[in-house]
C-alpha positions, 0 to 999 in steps of 0.5 A: 420628028414624027407627025404627031409632034408637028401637030402638037400644040407648042408652048407659047413663048413670052412676048417680046415686050415682057422682057425685063430688059425692054423699054415700054412707053405709055400715054396717060390721061388723068381725068378731072380731079379736085385741086386746092390752092394752098397759096391762099388760105381763103381759097382752100375751101373751093376745090378746082377741077383739072386734068393732065395729060402726058407720057412716060418710058419706063423699064421694070427694074424689079419684077418682084417688087413691081408685081408682087411675086407675079411673074412678069412673062404671065402679064399680058401687055394690057395688064401691064399698062393697066398696072403701071397706069394706075400707079402713075395716076395716084402719083401725079395727082398726089404730086399735084395736090402737094404744090403749095409755092404757085397759084392754082390758076398758074399751073397751065402757064408754068407746065414746064416748071411743074414737069420738072418738079414732077420728075425729081419727085416721080423718078425715085418714088417708082424706083423704091416703091414700084421698082419701075425705072422711070426713063423719062417723064413728060407732062404735055398738058394741064387743063382746068374745068371751065364748067366748074363753079369754083374755077369761074368764081376763082378766075373772076376774082383773079381777073379783078385783082389783075385789073386792080393790079394793072391799074396800080401798076399803070400808076406806078409806071407813070409815077415812075415815068415822072420820077424818071423825067425828073431824074433825067432833068435833074442830071441834065442839069447837073450835067450842064452845071458841071460843064459851066464849071468846067468852063469857068475853070477853064477860063481861070486856068487861061486867065492864070496862064496868061497872067503867068505869061505876062509876068515872066515876059515882063520878068524877062524884060527886066532881066534883059533891060538890067542885062543891057544896062550892065552891059552899057555901064561895062562899056562906059567903064571900058571907054573911060578907062581907054580915055584916061589911059590915052590922057595919061599916055598922052600927058606922059608924052607932053611931059617927056617932050618938054623935059627934052626941050628944056634939057636942050635948051639949059647950058652946063654950069661953069663950062668953058670958065673953069680950068682943066682938071689937073692944070692948077696942081703942081706935079707930084714929087717922090717925096709925096710917096708916090710911084712915079713909075705907075704915072 
C-alpha cells in the first residue's frame, strides 16, 4: 500500500445497529390524545385526554417492506427510531381508541390487561404491514390529563355513582348480614331440633331395648319354670313308679311267704289211711297174658 492510499478517505461501513439481525430497543411516550368512553353511549360526546408510555424490542424482518425500498444500511439510528416510533404511536392510539369493553377511567388500574391485549393486536400488525418483528411490548403507564374538563366531569360523575353504589352495597351487606344471622339461627334451631329428635329416638330405642330385654327375661323365666315343672313332674312320676314297684315287690314277697306258710301247715289228704299201692290186688297169673319174666 502506498503513502497516498494510507491517507485516502475510506468508505464508511454500515453501523452495527443497522444489521438486519440486530435487535433494537425503543422507549416511547405518546403525548395526550383524545379517547372516547365507548361503554356508555351518554359519554361518547365527551372525549378524555390521556397519554401512554412504554418500551419495545424489535428486529427488522423485511427491510423492503419496512422502508419502502430504502436500504437499511443507508438509514441513521435516529431515522430508524423515528420511523418505528411513528408507526408504533399510530398503532397504539388506534388500539386504545378501539377498547369498548372497559370504562375509560379503569384503563390505569387495568394496565396489565390492556398491555396483553395490545401485544396480541400489535405483533401481527407490525409483522404484516411494516415488516417489523416485535419481540417484546411493555405498556408501563397510562395517565389522564387531570386539567381536562371532560375528565373532571367524568371523574365527579363516577365518584357520585360510586358513592351511591357504595351506600347500596352497604345496605345490601347489612341485609345480607341480617339474612346470614337469620340463616344461622334457623340452622341452629334445625340442628337443635334434630338433636332433640335424635335424643328422643335414642331414648325410645333404649326403652324398646329395655322392654325387649325384660320380655326376653320373662320368657326365659317362664321357660325355666316350665322346665322346672316338667322336671318335677318327671321326678314325681319316677318316685311313684318306684313306690309302686316296691309295693308290688313287697306284696309279691308277702304273698309268697303266706303261700309257703299255708303249704307248710296243710296235711296231705288220706296220707297214712290209704293202703299201699298194689297191696290189695291179686298177683297176676299167666292167664292174664302178661310176661311174668319181665316182672
